[in-house]
Each structure stands twice: as structure tokens, then as C-alpha cells.
Biotite code that builds the C-alpha atoms (Angstrom):
import biotite.structure as struc

atoms = struc.array([
    struc.Atom([-4.733, -62.547, 24.851], chain_id="A", res_id=1, res_name="UNK", atom_name="CA", element="C"),
    struc.Atom([-5.596, -65.671, 26.787], chain_id="A", res_id=2, res_name="UNK", atom_name="CA", element="C"),
    struc.Atom([-3.651, -67.825, 24.337], chain_id="A", res_id=3, res_name="UNK", atom_name="CA", element="C"),
    struc.Atom([-0.776, -65.408, 24.407], chain_id="A", res_id=4, res_name="UNK", atom_name="CA", element="C"),
    struc.Atom([-0.774, -65.619, 28.198], chain_id="A", res_id=5, res_name="UNK", atom_name="CA", element="C"),
    struc.Atom([-0.937, -69.424, 28.021], chain_id="A", res_id=6, res_name="UNK", atom_name="CA", element="C"),
    struc.Atom([1.908, -69.611, 25.675], chain_id="A", res_id=7, res_name="UNK", atom_name="CA", element="C"),
    struc.Atom([4.195, -67.137, 27.422], chain_id="A", res_id=8, res_name="UNK", atom_name="CA", element="C"),
    struc.Atom([3.687, -67.291, 31.238], chain_id="A", res_id=9, res_name="UNK", atom_name="CA", element="C"),
    struc.Atom([5.642, -69.509, 33.429], chain_id="A", res_id=10, res_name="UNK", atom_name="CA", element="C"),
    struc.Atom([4.437, -73.169, 33.501], chain_id="A", res_id=11, res_name="UNK", atom_name="CA", element="C"),
    struc.Atom([3.673, -72.926, 37.232], chain_id="A", res_id=12, res_name="UNK", atom_name="CA", element="C"),
    struc.Atom([1.164, -70.221, 36.657], chain_id="A", res_id=13, res_name="UNK", atom_name="CA", element="C"),
    struc.Atom([-2.458, -71.105, 35.711], chain_id="A", res_id=14, res_name="UNK", atom_name="CA", element="C"),
    struc.Atom([-4.207, -69.031, 33.164], chain_id="A", res_id=15, res_name="UNK", atom_name="CA", element="C"),
    struc.Atom([-7.916, -68.341, 33.772], chain_id="A", res_id=16, res_name="UNK", atom_name="CA", element="C"),
    struc.Atom([-10.816, -66.470, 32.005], chain_id="A", res_id=17, res_name="UNK", atom_name="CA", element="C"),
    struc.Atom([-12.914, -63.724, 33.729], chain_id="A", res_id=18, res_name="UNK", atom_name="CA", element="C"),
    struc.Atom([-15.981, -65.194, 32.216], chain_id="A", res_id=19, res_name="UNK", atom_name="CA", element="C"),
    struc.Atom([-17.404, -68.173, 30.194], chain_id="A", res_id=20, res_name="UNK", atom_name="CA", element="C"),
    struc.Atom([-20.555, -68.640, 28.149], chain_id="A", res_id=21, res_name="UNK", atom_name="CA", element="C"),
    struc.Atom([-23.546, -70.445, 29.340], chain_id="A", res_id=22, res_name="UNK", atom_name="CA", element="C"),
    struc.Atom([-23.622, -72.112, 25.958], chain_id="A", res_id=23, res_name="UNK", atom_name="CA", element="C"),
    struc.Atom([-21.538, -74.396, 23.900], chain_id="A", res_id=24, res_name="UNK", atom_name="CA", element="C"),
    struc.Atom([-20.682, -73.986, 20.264], chain_id="A", res_id=25, res_name="UNK", atom_name="CA", element="C"),
    struc.Atom([-23.249, -72.163, 18.182], chain_id="A", res_id=26, res_name="UNK", atom_name="CA", element="C"),
    struc.Atom([-24.560, -68.726, 17.140], chain_id="A", res_id=27, res_name="UNK", atom_name="CA", element="C"),
    struc.Atom([-23.780, -66.856, 20.326], chain_id="A", res_id=28, res_name="UNK", atom_name="CA", element="C"),
    struc.Atom([-22.046, -63.752, 19.092], chain_id="A", res_id=29, res_name="UNK", atom_name="CA", element="C"),
    struc.Atom([-19.441, -62.369, 21.551], chain_id="A", res_id=30, res_name="UNK", atom_name="CA", element="C"),
    struc.Atom([-19.499, -65.389, 23.896], chain_id="A", res_id=31, res_name="UNK", atom_name="CA", element="C"),
    struc.Atom([-16.590, -67.580, 24.611], chain_id="A", res_id=32, res_name="UNK", atom_name="CA", element="C"),
    struc.Atom([-17.547, -71.268, 25.307], chain_id="A", res_id=33, res_name="UNK", atom_name="CA", element="C"),
    struc.Atom([-15.892, -73.569, 27.766], chain_id="A", res_id=34, res_name="UNK", atom_name="CA", element="C"),
    struc.Atom([-14.965, -75.733, 24.816], chain_id="A", res_id=35, res_name="UNK", atom_name="CA", element="C"),
    struc.Atom([-13.005, -72.751, 23.236], chain_id="A", res_id=36, res_name="UNK", atom_name="CA", element="C"),
    struc.Atom([-11.247, -72.101, 26.529], chain_id="A", res_id=37, res_name="UNK", atom_name="CA", element="C"),
    struc.Atom([-10.249, -75.677, 26.758], chain_id="A", res_id=38, res_name="UNK", atom_name="CA", element="C"),
    struc.Atom([-8.944, -75.697, 23.126], chain_id="A", res_id=39, res_name="UNK", atom_name="CA", element="C"),
    struc.Atom([-6.419, -73.035, 24.002], chain_id="A", res_id=40, res_name="UNK", atom_name="CA", element="C"),
    struc.Atom([-5.438, -74.692, 27.288], chain_id="A", res_id=41, res_name="UNK", atom_name="CA", element="C"),
    struc.Atom([-7.145, -72.412, 29.738], chain_id="A", res_id=42, res_name="UNK", atom_name="CA", element="C"),
    struc.Atom([-7.742, -74.229, 33.000], chain_id="A", res_id=43, res_name="UNK", atom_name="CA", element="C"),
    struc.Atom([-9.820, -71.761, 35.094], chain_id="A", res_id=44, res_name="UNK", atom_name="CA", element="C"),
    struc.Atom([-12.671, -69.378, 34.745], chain_id="A", res_id=45, res_name="UNK", atom_name="CA", element="C"),
    struc.Atom([-14.373, -66.967, 37.149], chain_id="A", res_id=46, res_name="UNK", atom_name="CA", element="C"),
    struc.Atom([-18.116, -67.251, 37.251], chain_id="A", res_id=47, res_name="UNK", atom_name="CA", element="C"),
    struc.Atom([-20.667, -65.038, 39.190], chain_id="A", res_id=48, res_name="UNK", atom_name="CA", element="C"),
    struc.Atom([-18.418, -61.984, 39.699], chain_id="A", res_id=49, res_name="UNK", atom_name="CA", element="C"),
    struc.Atom([-20.392, -59.125, 41.146], chain_id="A", res_id=50, res_name="UNK", atom_name="CA", element="C"),
    struc.Atom([-20.046, -57.071, 37.997], chain_id="A", res_id=51, res_name="UNK", atom_name="CA", element="C"),
    struc.Atom([-21.542, -59.889, 35.902], chain_id="A", res_id=52, res_name="UNK", atom_name="CA", element="C"),
    struc.Atom([-24.403, -60.183, 38.339], chain_id="A", res_id=53, res_name="UNK", atom_name="CA", element="C"),
    struc.Atom([-25.103, -56.299, 38.674], chain_id="A", res_id=54, res_name="UNK", atom_name="CA", element="C"),
    struc.Atom([-24.177, -55.020, 35.268], chain_id="A", res_id=55, res_name="UNK", atom_name="CA", element="C"),
    struc.Atom([-25.174, -57.954, 33.063], chain_id="A", res_id=56, res_name="UNK", atom_name="CA", element="C"),
    struc.Atom([-28.146, -59.249, 35.025], chain_id="A", res_id=57, res_name="UNK", atom_name="CA", element="C"),
    struc.Atom([-26.754, -62.716, 35.720], chain_id="A", res_id=58, res_name="UNK", atom_name="CA", element="C"),
    struc.Atom([-29.109, -64.227, 38.228], chain_id="A", res_id=59, res_name="UNK", atom_name="CA", element="C"),
    struc.Atom([-28.316, -66.892, 40.716], chain_id="A", res_id=60, res_name="UNK", atom_name="CA", element="C"),
    struc.Atom([-29.869, -69.454, 38.260], chain_id="A", res_id=61, res_name="UNK", atom_name="CA", element="C"),
    struc.Atom([-27.723, -68.352, 35.403], chain_id="A", res_id=62, res_name="UNK", atom_name="CA", element="C"),
    struc.Atom([-24.613, -68.421, 37.613], chain_id="A", res_id=63, res_name="UNK", atom_name="CA", element="C"),
    struc.Atom([-25.335, -71.922, 38.664], chain_id="A", res_id=64, res_name="UNK", atom_name="CA", element="C"),
    struc.Atom([-25.989, -73.189, 35.147], chain_id="A", res_id=65, res_name="UNK", atom_name="CA", element="C"),
    struc.Atom([-22.783, -71.593, 33.909], chain_id="A", res_id=66, res_name="UNK", atom_name="CA", element="C"),
    struc.Atom([-20.809, -73.168, 36.839], chain_id="A", res_id=67, res_name="UNK", atom_name="CA", element="C"),
    struc.Atom([-22.290, -76.580, 36.216], chain_id="A", res_id=68, res_name="UNK", atom_name="CA", element="C"),
    struc.Atom([-21.580, -76.513, 32.550], chain_id="A", res_id=69, res_name="UNK", atom_name="CA", element="C"),
    struc.Atom([-18.062, -75.235, 32.904], chain_id="A", res_id=70, res_name="UNK", atom_name="CA", element="C"),
    struc.Atom([-17.348, -78.009, 35.406], chain_id="A", res_id=71, res_name="UNK", atom_name="CA", element="C"),
    struc.Atom([-18.830, -80.616, 33.254], chain_id="A", res_id=72, res_name="UNK", atom_name="CA", element="C"),
    struc.Atom([-16.643, -79.412, 30.348], chain_id="A", res_id=73, res_name="UNK", atom_name="CA", element="C"),
    struc.Atom([-13.531, -79.932, 32.517], chain_id="A", res_id=74, res_name="UNK", atom_name="CA", element="C"),
    struc.Atom([-12.825, -76.323, 33.588], chain_id="A", res_id=75, res_name="UNK", atom_name="CA", element="C"),
    struc.Atom([-12.016, -75.285, 37.129], chain_id="A", res_id=76, res_name="UNK", atom_name="CA", element="C"),
    struc.Atom([-14.256, -72.634, 38.601], chain_id="A", res_id=77, res_name="UNK", atom_name="CA", element="C"),
    struc.Atom([-13.833, -69.692, 40.948], chain_id="A", res_id=78, res_name="UNK", atom_name="CA", element="C"),
    struc.Atom([-17.508, -69.121, 42.040], chain_id="A", res_id=79, res_name="UNK", atom_name="CA", element="C"),
    struc.Atom([-18.046, -65.693, 43.334], chain_id="A", res_id=80, res_name="UNK", atom_name="CA", element="C"),
    struc.Atom([-20.657, -64.546, 45.817], chain_id="A", res_id=81, res_name="UNK", atom_name="CA", element="C"),
    struc.Atom([-21.275, -61.584, 48.160], chain_id="A", res_id=82, res_name="UNK", atom_name="CA", element="C"),
    struc.Atom([-23.689, -58.798, 49.297], chain_id="A", res_id=83, res_name="UNK", atom_name="CA", element="C"),
    struc.Atom([-24.017, -55.195, 48.305], chain_id="A", res_id=84, res_name="UNK", atom_name="CA", element="C"),
    struc.Atom([-23.861, -52.388, 50.898], chain_id="A", res_id=85, res_name="UNK", atom_name="CA", element="C"),
    struc.Atom([-27.507, -51.995, 51.479], chain_id="A", res_id=86, res_name="UNK", atom_name="CA", element="C"),
    struc.Atom([-27.810, -55.766, 52.217], chain_id="A", res_id=87, res_name="UNK", atom_name="CA", element="C"),
    struc.Atom([-24.863, -55.548, 54.626], chain_id="A", res_id=88, res_name="UNK", atom_name="CA", element="C"),
    struc.Atom([-26.332, -52.483, 56.359], chain_id="A", res_id=89, res_name="UNK", atom_name="CA", element="C"),
    struc.Atom([-29.697, -54.310, 56.667], chain_id="A", res_id=90, res_name="UNK", atom_name="CA", element="C"),
    struc.Atom([-28.036, -57.334, 58.347], chain_id="A", res_id=91, res_name="UNK", atom_name="CA", element="C"),
    struc.Atom([-29.021, -59.544, 55.399], chain_id="A", res_id=92, res_name="UNK", atom_name="CA", element="C"),
    struc.Atom([-25.475, -60.796, 54.493], chain_id="A", res_id=93, res_name="UNK", atom_name="CA", element="C"),
    struc.Atom([-25.935, -64.317, 55.611], chain_id="A", res_id=94, res_name="UNK", atom_name="CA", element="C"),
    struc.Atom([-29.310, -64.581, 53.943], chain_id="A", res_id=95, res_name="UNK", atom_name="CA", element="C"),
    struc.Atom([-27.869, -63.256, 50.687], chain_id="A", res_id=96, res_name="UNK", atom_name="CA", element="C"),
    struc.Atom([-24.975, -65.543, 50.789], chain_id="A", res_id=97, res_name="UNK", atom_name="CA", element="C"),
    struc.Atom([-27.180, -68.538, 51.483], chain_id="A", res_id=98, res_name="UNK", atom_name="CA", element="C"),
    struc.Atom([-29.417, -67.688, 48.555], chain_id="A", res_id=99, res_name="UNK", atom_name="CA", element="C"),
    struc.Atom([-26.341, -67.345, 46.200], chain_id="A", res_id=100, res_name="UNK", atom_name="CA", element="C"),
    struc.Atom([-24.681, -70.604, 47.200], chain_id="A", res_id=101, res_name="UNK", atom_name="CA", element="C"),
    struc.Atom([-27.771, -72.767, 47.804], chain_id="A", res_id=102, res_name="UNK", atom_name="CA", element="C"),
    struc.Atom([-27.760, -74.158, 44.211], chain_id="A", res_id=103, res_name="UNK", atom_name="CA", element="C"),
    struc.Atom([-24.351, -75.626, 44.754], chain_id="A", res_id=104, res_name="UNK", atom_name="CA", element="C"),
    struc.Atom([-26.028, -78.630, 46.431], chain_id="A", res_id=105, res_name="UNK", atom_name="CA", element="C"),
    struc.Atom([-26.844, -79.837, 42.878], chain_id="A", res_id=106, res_name="UNK", atom_name="CA", element="C"),
    struc.Atom([-23.156, -80.273, 41.951], chain_id="A", res_id=107, res_name="UNK", atom_name="CA", element="C"),
    struc.Atom([-21.836, -83.790, 41.477], chain_id="A", res_id=108, res_name="UNK", atom_name="CA", element="C"),
    struc.Atom([-19.404, -85.049, 44.154], chain_id="A", res_id=109, res_name="UNK", atom_name="CA", element="C"),
    struc.Atom([-16.472, -85.049, 41.746], chain_id="A", res_id=110, res_name="UNK", atom_name="CA", element="C"),
    struc.Atom([-17.047, -81.302, 40.809], chain_id="A", res_id=111, res_name="UNK", atom_name="CA", element="C"),
    struc.Atom([-15.997, -80.242, 44.365], chain_id="A", res_id=112, res_name="UNK", atom_name="CA", element="C"),
    struc.Atom([-12.400, -80.972, 43.590], chain_id="A", res_id=113, res_name="UNK", atom_name="CA", element="C"),
    struc.Atom([-12.505, -78.294, 40.897], chain_id="A", res_id=114, res_name="UNK", atom_name="CA", element="C"),
    struc.Atom([-14.184, -75.319, 42.476], chain_id="A", res_id=115, res_name="UNK", atom_name="CA", element="C"),
    struc.Atom([-13.070, -72.538, 44.688], chain_id="A", res_id=116, res_name="UNK", atom_name="CA", element="C"),
    struc.Atom([-15.487, -70.258, 46.422], chain_id="A", res_id=117, res_name="UNK", atom_name="CA", element="C"),
    struc.Atom([-14.682, -66.556, 46.449], chain_id="A", res_id=118, res_name="UNK", atom_name="CA", element="C"),
    struc.Atom([-16.481, -64.202, 48.897], chain_id="A", res_id=119, res_name="UNK", atom_name="CA", element="C"),
    struc.Atom([-16.494, -60.740, 47.481], chain_id="A", res_id=120, res_name="UNK", atom_name="CA", element="C"),
    struc.Atom([-18.553, -58.097, 49.494], chain_id="A", res_id=121, res_name="UNK", atom_name="CA", element="C"),
    struc.Atom([-19.579, -55.876, 46.624], chain_id="A", res_id=122, res_name="UNK", atom_name="CA", element="C"),
    struc.Atom([-19.264, -52.699, 48.646], chain_id="A", res_id=123, res_name="UNK", atom_name="CA", element="C"),
    struc.Atom([-15.534, -53.467, 49.146], chain_id="A", res_id=124, res_name="UNK", atom_name="CA", element="C"),
    struc.Atom([-14.681, -53.965, 45.413], chain_id="A", res_id=125, res_name="UNK", atom_name="CA", element="C"),
    struc.Atom([-12.638, -51.164, 43.869], chain_id="A", res_id=126, res_name="UNK", atom_name="CA", element="C"),
    struc.Atom([-13.810, -48.748, 46.547], chain_id="A", res_id=127, res_name="UNK", atom_name="CA", element="C"),
    struc.Atom([-10.734, -48.850, 48.713], chain_id="A", res_id=128, res_name="UNK", atom_name="CA", element="C"),
    struc.Atom([-12.965, -50.293, 51.507], chain_id="A", res_id=129, res_name="UNK", atom_name="CA", element="C"),
    struc.Atom([-12.322, -53.658, 52.785], chain_id="A", res_id=130, res_name="UNK", atom_name="CA", element="C"),
    struc.Atom([-14.182, -55.991, 55.054], chain_id="A", res_id=131, res_name="UNK", atom_name="CA", element="C"),
    struc.Atom([-12.519, -56.282, 58.457], chain_id="A", res_id=132, res_name="UNK", atom_name="CA", element="C"),
    struc.Atom([-10.818, -59.604, 59.072], chain_id="A", res_id=133, res_name="UNK", atom_name="CA", element="C"),
    struc.Atom([-13.610, -60.370, 61.557], chain_id="A", res_id=134, res_name="UNK", atom_name="CA", element="C"),
    struc.Atom([-16.282, -59.745, 58.882], chain_id="A", res_id=135, res_name="UNK", atom_name="CA", element="C"),
    struc.Atom([-14.592, -61.878, 56.351], chain_id="A", res_id=136, res_name="UNK", atom_name="CA", element="C"),
    struc.Atom([-14.017, -64.672, 58.842], chain_id="A", res_id=137, res_name="UNK", atom_name="CA", element="C"),
    struc.Atom([-17.645, -64.606, 59.806], chain_id="A", res_id=138, res_name="UNK", atom_name="CA", element="C"),
    struc.Atom([-18.837, -65.182, 56.332], chain_id="A", res_id=139, res_name="UNK", atom_name="CA", element="C"),
    struc.Atom([-16.155, -67.687, 55.413], chain_id="A", res_id=140, res_name="UNK", atom_name="CA", element="C"),
    struc.Atom([-16.852, -69.706, 58.538], chain_id="A", res_id=141, res_name="UNK", atom_name="CA", element="C"),
    struc.Atom([-20.493, -69.692, 57.872], chain_id="A", res_id=142, res_name="UNK", atom_name="CA", element="C"),
    struc.Atom([-20.082, -70.864, 54.289], chain_id="A", res_id=143, res_name="UNK", atom_name="CA", element="C"),
    struc.Atom([-17.780, -73.670, 55.458], chain_id="A", res_id=144, res_name="UNK", atom_name="CA", element="C"),
    struc.Atom([-20.271, -74.801, 58.063], chain_id="A", res_id=145, res_name="UNK", atom_name="CA", element="C"),
    struc.Atom([-23.033, -74.681, 55.399], chain_id="A", res_id=146, res_name="UNK", atom_name="CA", element="C"),
    struc.Atom([-20.944, -76.828, 53.052], chain_id="A", res_id=147, res_name="UNK", atom_name="CA", element="C"),
    struc.Atom([-20.247, -79.314, 55.889], chain_id="A", res_id=148, res_name="UNK", atom_name="CA", element="C"),
    struc.Atom([-23.995, -79.480, 56.691], chain_id="A", res_id=149, res_name="UNK", atom_name="CA", element="C"),
    struc.Atom([-25.383, -79.539, 53.145], chain_id="A", res_id=150, res_name="UNK", atom_name="CA", element="C"),
    struc.Atom([-22.636, -81.329, 51.232], chain_id="A", res_id=151, res_name="UNK", atom_name="CA", element="C"),
    struc.Atom([-20.130, -83.140, 53.456], chain_id="A", res_id=152, res_name="UNK", atom_name="CA", element="C"),
    struc.Atom([-17.612, -82.468, 56.137], chain_id="A", res_id=153, res_name="UNK", atom_name="CA", element="C"),
    struc.Atom([-14.812, -83.809, 53.941], chain_id="A", res_id=154, res_name="UNK", atom_name="CA", element="C"),
    struc.Atom([-15.738, -81.240, 51.122], chain_id="A", res_id=155, res_name="UNK", atom_name="CA", element="C"),
    struc.Atom([-15.885, -78.520, 53.657], chain_id="A", res_id=156, res_name="UNK", atom_name="CA", element="C"),
    struc.Atom([-12.500, -79.321, 55.126], chain_id="A", res_id=157, res_name="UNK", atom_name="CA", element="C"),
    struc.Atom([-10.774, -79.474, 51.670], chain_id="A", res_id=158, res_name="UNK", atom_name="CA", element="C"),
    struc.Atom([-12.617, -76.560, 50.060], chain_id="A", res_id=159, res_name="UNK", atom_name="CA", element="C"),
    struc.Atom([-10.706, -73.235, 49.449], chain_id="A", res_id=160, res_name="UNK", atom_name="CA", element="C"),
    struc.Atom([-12.769, -70.247, 50.313], chain_id="A", res_id=161, res_name="UNK", atom_name="CA", element="C"),
    struc.Atom([-10.926, -67.143, 49.233], chain_id="A", res_id=162, res_name="UNK", atom_name="CA", element="C"),
    struc.Atom([-11.543, -63.445, 49.815], chain_id="A", res_id=163, res_name="UNK", atom_name="CA", element="C"),
    struc.Atom([-11.883, -60.762, 47.166], chain_id="A", res_id=164, res_name="UNK", atom_name="CA", element="C"),
    struc.Atom([-12.569, -57.049, 47.961], chain_id="A", res_id=165, res_name="UNK", atom_name="CA", element="C"),
    struc.Atom([-9.773, -54.460, 47.809], chain_id="A", res_id=166, res_name="UNK", atom_name="CA", element="C"),
    struc.Atom([-7.008, -56.766, 48.984], chain_id="A", res_id=167, res_name="UNK", atom_name="CA", element="C"),
    struc.Atom([-3.669, -55.036, 49.122], chain_id="A", res_id=168, res_name="UNK", atom_name="CA", element="C"),
    struc.Atom([-0.203, -55.405, 50.630], chain_id="A", res_id=169, res_name="UNK", atom_name="CA", element="C"),
    struc.Atom([-1.397, -53.567, 53.834], chain_id="A", res_id=170, res_name="UNK", atom_name="CA", element="C"),
    struc.Atom([-4.421, -55.633, 54.711], chain_id="A", res_id=171, res_name="UNK", atom_name="CA", element="C"),
    struc.Atom([-3.619, -59.107, 53.298], chain_id="A", res_id=172, res_name="UNK", atom_name="CA", element="C"),
    struc.Atom([-1.499, -60.105, 56.335], chain_id="A", res_id=173, res_name="UNK", atom_name="CA", element="C"),
    struc.Atom([-4.447, -59.662, 58.873], chain_id="A", res_id=174, res_name="UNK", atom_name="CA", element="C"),
    struc.Atom([-6.967, -61.160, 56.498], chain_id="A", res_id=175, res_name="UNK", atom_name="CA", element="C"),
    struc.Atom([-4.916, -64.321, 55.709], chain_id="A", res_id=176, res_name="UNK", atom_name="CA", element="C"),
    struc.Atom([-4.590, -65.093, 59.471], chain_id="A", res_id=177, res_name="UNK", atom_name="CA", element="C"),
    struc.Atom([-8.214, -65.925, 59.704], chain_id="A", res_id=178, res_name="UNK", atom_name="CA", element="C"),
    struc.Atom([-8.934, -69.617, 60.051], chain_id="A", res_id=179, res_name="UNK", atom_name="CA", element="C"),
    struc.Atom([-11.275, -69.837, 57.078], chain_id="A", res_id=180, res_name="UNK", atom_name="CA", element="C"),
    struc.Atom([-9.609, -67.435, 54.616], chain_id="A", res_id=181, res_name="UNK", atom_name="CA", element="C"),
    struc.Atom([-7.640, -69.662, 52.247], chain_id="A", res_id=182, res_name="UNK", atom_name="CA", element="C"),
    struc.Atom([-6.307, -67.005, 49.852], chain_id="A", res_id=183, res_name="UNK", atom_name="CA", element="C"),
    struc.Atom([-7.360, -64.091, 47.775], chain_id="A", res_id=184, res_name="UNK", atom_name="CA", element="C"),
    struc.Atom([-9.025, -63.169, 44.557], chain_id="A", res_id=185, res_name="UNK", atom_name="CA", element="C"),
    struc.Atom([-7.008, -60.004, 43.750], chain_id="A", res_id=186, res_name="UNK", atom_name="CA", element="C"),
    struc.Atom([-8.266, -57.223, 41.516], chain_id="A", res_id=187, res_name="UNK", atom_name="CA", element="C"),
    struc.Atom([-6.612, -53.903, 40.992], chain_id="A", res_id=188, res_name="UNK", atom_name="CA", element="C"),
    struc.Atom([-3.630, -54.770, 43.091], chain_id="A", res_id=189, res_name="UNK", atom_name="CA", element="C"),
    struc.Atom([-2.682, -57.694, 40.904], chain_id="A", res_id=190, res_name="UNK", atom_name="CA", element="C"),
    struc.Atom([-1.566, -55.064, 38.228], chain_id="A", res_id=191, res_name="UNK", atom_name="CA", element="C"),
    struc.Atom([0.820, -53.429, 40.682], chain_id="A", res_id=192, res_name="UNK", atom_name="CA", element="C"),
    struc.Atom([4.164, -54.268, 42.119], chain_id="A", res_id=193, res_name="UNK", atom_name="CA", element="C"),
    struc.Atom([2.455, -54.805, 45.523], chain_id="A", res_id=194, res_name="UNK", atom_name="CA", element="C"),
    struc.Atom([1.039, -57.994, 44.141], chain_id="A", res_id=195, res_name="UNK", atom_name="CA", element="C"),
    struc.Atom([4.310, -59.671, 44.880], chain_id="A", res_id=196, res_name="UNK", atom_name="CA", element="C"),
    struc.Atom([3.961, -58.882, 48.473], chain_id="A", res_id=197, res_name="UNK", atom_name="CA", element="C"),
    struc.Atom([0.380, -60.352, 48.581], chain_id="A", res_id=198, res_name="UNK", atom_name="CA", element="C"),
    struc.Atom([1.726, -63.558, 46.989], chain_id="A", res_id=199, res_name="UNK", atom_name="CA", element="C"),
    struc.Atom([4.624, -63.724, 49.394], chain_id="A", res_id=200, res_name="UNK", atom_name="CA", element="C"),
    struc.Atom([2.224, -63.317, 52.298], chain_id="A", res_id=201, res_name="UNK", atom_name="CA", element="C"),
    struc.Atom([0.021, -66.071, 50.976], chain_id="A", res_id=202, res_name="UNK", atom_name="CA", element="C"),
    struc.Atom([3.048, -68.367, 50.442], chain_id="A", res_id=203, res_name="UNK", atom_name="CA", element="C"),
    struc.Atom([4.041, -67.738, 54.063], chain_id="A", res_id=204, res_name="UNK", atom_name="CA", element="C"),
    struc.Atom([0.709, -69.141, 55.095], chain_id="A", res_id=205, res_name="UNK", atom_name="CA", element="C"),
    struc.Atom([0.753, -71.883, 52.446], chain_id="A", res_id=206, res_name="UNK", atom_name="CA", element="C"),
    struc.Atom([-2.360, -70.665, 50.663], chain_id="A", res_id=207, res_name="UNK", atom_name="CA", element="C"),
    struc.Atom([-3.054, -68.984, 47.277], chain_id="A", res_id=208, res_name="UNK", atom_name="CA", element="C"),
    struc.Atom([-3.640, -65.588, 45.696], chain_id="A", res_id=209, res_name="UNK", atom_name="CA", element="C"),
])
């Protein structure tokens, strides 16, 4: 399916995988390596999606290793992070986010040109709930300040931090107005006609969906 998409979609649309293996070529049944994705011309992969973390037990360490390997193999990465409802209600959001992104300090300087960070509050994915624009901005702003402090101000300024969590045509306009929301990681709405409206809204603000 990825190869079909690569061969048939418009040339101005990038094709990405929803996951990539921690390993290279070898006896890893069911896994798709970064090398295999590159072979068919796939440019992007998502890593660390909440469902991979919660349903498949991918730890922060595994997510970091997968991210590092994918970048070293020449893929671009959408690195996902975010808190579950219990952590949000216990006012642990920032602590959780810090834990999940702390390993990014080990990335090489050149890797930062090929990574996008995606904040996805787990309690807002596929539930119809959505973080308020203010809640999203709070986390995005914190992450950008952390990147500026721990990596560099230049990386922080150029880094795209996108929001994922029940984005739709009704809430995308208010979310994208936030200073540190640079686009969206769109789930279910990307399979509906309203996705065109989300893309249009992003284009108006010169960011991406």
C-alpha cells in the first residue's frame, strides 16, 4: 500500500509510514525496516504514537532508539508524545512530556532538520475530546522553551511542533492561531471530506497538516 501510494499520489504529497522497526535487515518477522521504507521511496515515519506506547509497550527508550535509527537511515520522523487522562488530571502533564522528550538531547545536530514533534494528549485521541487552544499552547510553548534551553535557540525557532488529538474542521482554526502550534497530525478526520478544510486552514496560516 505504501508503494502504491508513493507511485500514485501527487508529487507534492509526501508519503509516510505509521511505524518503523527498531531493527535493520534480519529475521524480524512482521517488521518493516527503515531500509525497506527507503527502498520504496517513503520519506517519513511516525514514531512513538500513543497506541504504540500503550498497546505495544514501546517505552521512551525504545521510541528514542527507533527515532535515532530512522534518522540515521535518512528518514524524516514525526516524534509523538503526550499524557494520558490520569496524568492530566493529576497535573503531571509537563513532567510526563519532559520525560518523553528528554532523550532527544542525544540527537546529532543535523538530525533536527528532519524531525517534527507532535503533541498528542492521549485522552483526546479518537474520543471526540480535544485540548483547548490554551492547553495545547501551554504544552507547545513549554516544549519549545525546553528545546531552546537544552538544544539551541536556533533549533527551537525552526522546529515544527504540531498538535494531534481529535482535530477537525470546527476546532482547527482556533488551534492554529496559537503561537507555538505549527500544524496538525490528523487522524480520523483525514479520511473525511473535512480534511480539505483543515488543510485550507493550515495553508492560510502557512503551516502544515
